[in-house]
N, C-alpha and C positions, 0 to 999 in steps of 0.2 A: 830270394836276399833281394834290395830295396834298388829298381832301377834308375841311377842318377842321370844316366848316359854318358859319353863322353865328349871331354875334350881339346884330346889330343890335337885333332886335326888344324882343332880353333885355334891353337899352344905353337906347331910347327913354324918355322917363319916362314916364308918363299923370301926368293934369293934379291938380298939385296936389300930385306925387310926388320925392322925390328923386331926381336922375344916378344909377343904378346904376355902379362901375364896379369894376375885380378887384378893387382896394383897398379898399374899400367896398360890396361884393353887396348889403346890402340898402337896404333905402327905409326903413324905418321912423325918425319922425321921435322921437329921447326920450334920458330922459340915461342913463348908464350903472349900473345894479342892486348890480353884484362882483356875481364869479363863486358864494360861498357862498353868496346868495336858492340859486338853483338846487339847490341839495343837499334844500329844502324839498320839491321835489315829483319831481324829477328822480335821486332819492340814489343808486342801481347808477350810472350812468350818470357824475355827477359821482363818484364815488370812481374810477374808473376812468379817467376824464380824468387826474383830481388829483391821480394813480400817473402818468403816462404820459410820456413825454421830452418833449411838448411840453410839457406845466407847464411844467416842469422850465429850459427851452430858453432860464432867464434868472434866475439866482439871486447872494445875496449870498456872493462868496468863499468867509469866516468861516462859510457853511455848508452851502462846497463839499465834500461828504468826498476827488474825488479832486483836488482845491489840497491841505489843512490836512496829511491822511492821506500825504502826501507830502515833508514840510518838513522842515528844510529844504533848498533845491535851491540850485547853484552850479552855473552852467554859464562856459563863455570864451570869447566869442561874443568867436572867431579875426578880424572884421572890421572889427570897433572894439577889441579888444583891451584888451575893457572889460571886467571880470569882473562878471554880472547874477546879484542874489543875492536867495530870495525868499523871508520869515519871515514869523513872528504876533506882532505886537508883543504886550503885555502886557492894554491893551485886548482883544482880540481881534482885530483890524485885520491885512488883511496887509498889506504893502511889499513894494515892491519895488525894489532898490539897484542901481544903476550907477558902477563905481569904479573907478577904472583911477589907479595911480598911489598921491598925495595929495586928488584931488581926486573928489567923492562927489556924485549927486545922489540922489533916491527920490522915488516917488508911492505914494501910496495910494492902494491899489485896491478898487472901490466895488462893477463888478459882475464876473461871471462867465459868460459869454457861452459859448452850447451846452451841450443835457442832458451829453457824453459818452459821448452813445452815437457817436462819429467823435471829439467831442474839445472841448477849453472854453478860451477866451482871455479868460482876464481883461482890463478894463479898469476907468482910473480917471482922478483929474484932475489937471495940478500947478498950484498955487498962485494963478495969472493960470488959471481957469479953464479951459485948455486939456484935450478929451477926447483918452488917448491909451490905442493898442491896442498892449497888453504884447507885448514883444520875444519873447516865451519865452511859449508851449501847451502843457496837457498833452493828452495825445493817449491814446487808448482804445488802436489798435490794435497798440501794448507798452508799453502804460499807461506813459507814463514822456513828460518833455518833453524837448520840443525845440522850435528855433526855429518861434513865428509862420507857418502859411504866407503867400506873397510877401514875409519880411521875405529870408529868404536874398537874394537881387537885390540890397539893397537898400547903402551905406554908410553906415555914421554916422560921424561925423563929429566928438565930444562923447558927453563923457560921456549930456546930454541926451536925444536922438538913440538910446543907446543903450535907456534902455527903453522905447522904443516909435515904434511911426509917428503922430504926432499926426493928425485927426480934424476931418476939417472939418464945417462945421454941416449938410449935408449925410450925410454917411457916418454921421454919432450921429443924425438924422434917418431915415435906413435902414436899421440898427443894432435901433433900439427898436421902432419899426415894423413888427420878423422875432420879435419876440425878446420882443414884452410885449404888452399888451390897453392899450387904449381909452387910449393913447398922444396925445397933439400934441404938435407940434412947440413948443408956449410952457412945457412942464410940463418942471420939474431935471431932474429924479429919475423915472422910475418907481412905483406906489408898488407894496410888496412885497406884498399878498394880491392884484396881479392882475400881475407879475413870468411871464413865459411867457408858452402862451398857453391862454390861456383861454377860459370857454366865449362871453363877448362878441365877442373878435376874428372872430368864425368867424361867430356867428348873430347880431350889432350888438347896440346896447344896450337892456339888456330892461328897464328900470325899467315901461315902458310895459306891457310885456308880461308886470309882472309884478301889477301894475295890473287889469286885464284879469283877469284870468286871476286873482284874489281876490276881486270880485263880488258879490254877496252869491245872484246866477240863474247858472250856467253857462256859460258861451258855447255859442250855438247850432251846428253843426254848419255849416263854410265858412268862419267871420264870419272875419274879421281878429284874430285871433291879436295880432298890433306884437309878431312874432318873425318872422328870416328864416329860413328851413334850406336847405342851400345842397341839399341833395335836392334841389330840385324843379330846376335849376342843368338843362341841360342838357350835355351828353357837352365839350364844348370851354368854355363859359363855366366850368365846373367846374374845366376849367386850368388853366384864365387864374386862378381865383380862385385854386389850390390853387400859381400858378408864383407869383405876386407874390410867395415866401416861395423857394420851389422852381425857379421859373425859368421867366421866359415865355415861351407858346408864340405861335410866329407865325407868319400869317395867309398860308393858301393862296398869296395875291400878293406876301407878301416872298420873293421865292426866293436875294435873295442871305444869308436870313439861316438858309434853311432847309441851302442849301450850310453854311454853318456850321457851322452845329450837324451834321447826317449827316461832315464832313471835320476834325473834332478833337474829336479824348479828350476832353477835357479837358470837353466838352457831357454829359459820361455821369451826373454831379456833379447836372446839371440835368435830376429825373424827368420834370417836367411839359413842358420842350422834348423831349423825346425820347422821351415815346405817343404824342404827336402824327403819326410817323413810322412810323409803325408802324398794318401795314394787320388789325390784329383792332382803333386805333383805327376808320381812319377807314374800316370794311364792315362794322359793325356794325351789325345794320339800328337796335338804341337807343343805339346809348352805351358805349363803353368807359366810363364813366366811373367819375373816384378814387376812387369812394368803395368800385364792385363790389367792388374786394379792399381794401380798403385800413378800417379799421374808424378813424375821425380822433379816438371818445375815446380809443384805446389802439395798444399798441407795435406795428409790425413786429411778427407771426404770424414765425417761430425755425422752427419742420419746416413743412418744405416737401413735404413730403402736403397741411397745407392747399394750398398753392399749384396740387398737380395740379387737386384737386379745382374750381378755378376757371375754371383752364386749359379739365377738358376737358369742364367744363359748357357752352360749343364744341363743343368739337375732338372731339367721340366721335361716332361712328357711326351715324348716323338721327337728332341731332339737330338738327344747319341745316344746309344744304345746298352753302349757300356755306366751312364748317366745317373743310381738311380734318382727318384725320387725323394723325399722326404716321408715318412706319412704320418708324424706328429702337426705338421706344422708350413704354408705357406709362403711365410714372412720371418724374419729378427734372427736369419740363419744365424748365423756369427757368436748369437750369443749363447747356445747350448757346442757350435760348431770349430766355433775357435775362442773361449770366454780367457776375459780379460785378469789376471794373479795377478796377487801384491805379492811380490814372491820381494820384494828388499822395505820396510821398512818406509819409507818415504817414495812408491813407484806402483803402479803395477804398469803390467806390459801385456797383448792382445796376445794371443798366442798363436803363432801360424799352425804348430800341427795341425792340420785341417781333420779331421775324426769325428769319431761318434768320441765321445769327453762320458767314460763312463761316471755315473755321479762318487761311486769310493775311488775315483784314481786321482779321481782333485780336495782331497781328504788333506 
């Protein structure tokens, strides 16, 4: 049986504390301070994070170059027979229009979901307030627009349906909760300065932390600084936290979920789910945390030798008795053990189920 570990103690609150969950890992009670105030003490980290894909995971469409640099865009929607046109108005707003014969439907796009590392999907609202996921998205794979993932299976009957998929209240909450910071369901929209994944999305609201740290006397070592550090979590708890947006990992008793993740190629999209299947994760004495390989404040490193150093930190002769060395090669480890898979038409994903990938299993 896969030993994912336990998070029971981490989830049990101490007296007077808030219950910790994967989507709310912090326990401090505080108002949000806004990420910009963090730069006062953490300038270097703030600068890296502000330029990261995490920070750019939600933007106004008019401020998203991948969208604006390609305008105008016209796509013939074969399913509905409508023509989809994406343009920018004189006021600078992006508008999506669906036209068929003499009928036209139009919405103003208000948010661009996605950093552009994989793709960007615009979202707007109809006059009645209904949120609409645009039927067309921009994809980095070919640097062009195409039907939004999942839209190809739809069959729009009207021009209005050709604009995109209507989002339920739950859909909207899930989208914003993973693409912005400090979002509450009763908010009409996230604040511009907190669009994207910023400091307080992972560390929790920080107004009390700022107050404590700005006190006249510096806090004593070991005192409560009223802020959460995700690095203190054990490996499975951290995978749960990251997995609240990157695919929640199953517990070791959820055999049906484990079997589905193992057998479904599409689950390669969800790195946290695949990671916990690995012997590297389950047999690491101190746990293979997400943050052992990834700096959450910056983008994924492209150089393969960077990942070799991470693998060889354990898989080198004499380092750890149980960590075998590779008999085939001593470099470019991820190309064999974490291959990239194209499980969607316009996107590739790195498989985080670290293992010896048999060629037949990849067909």
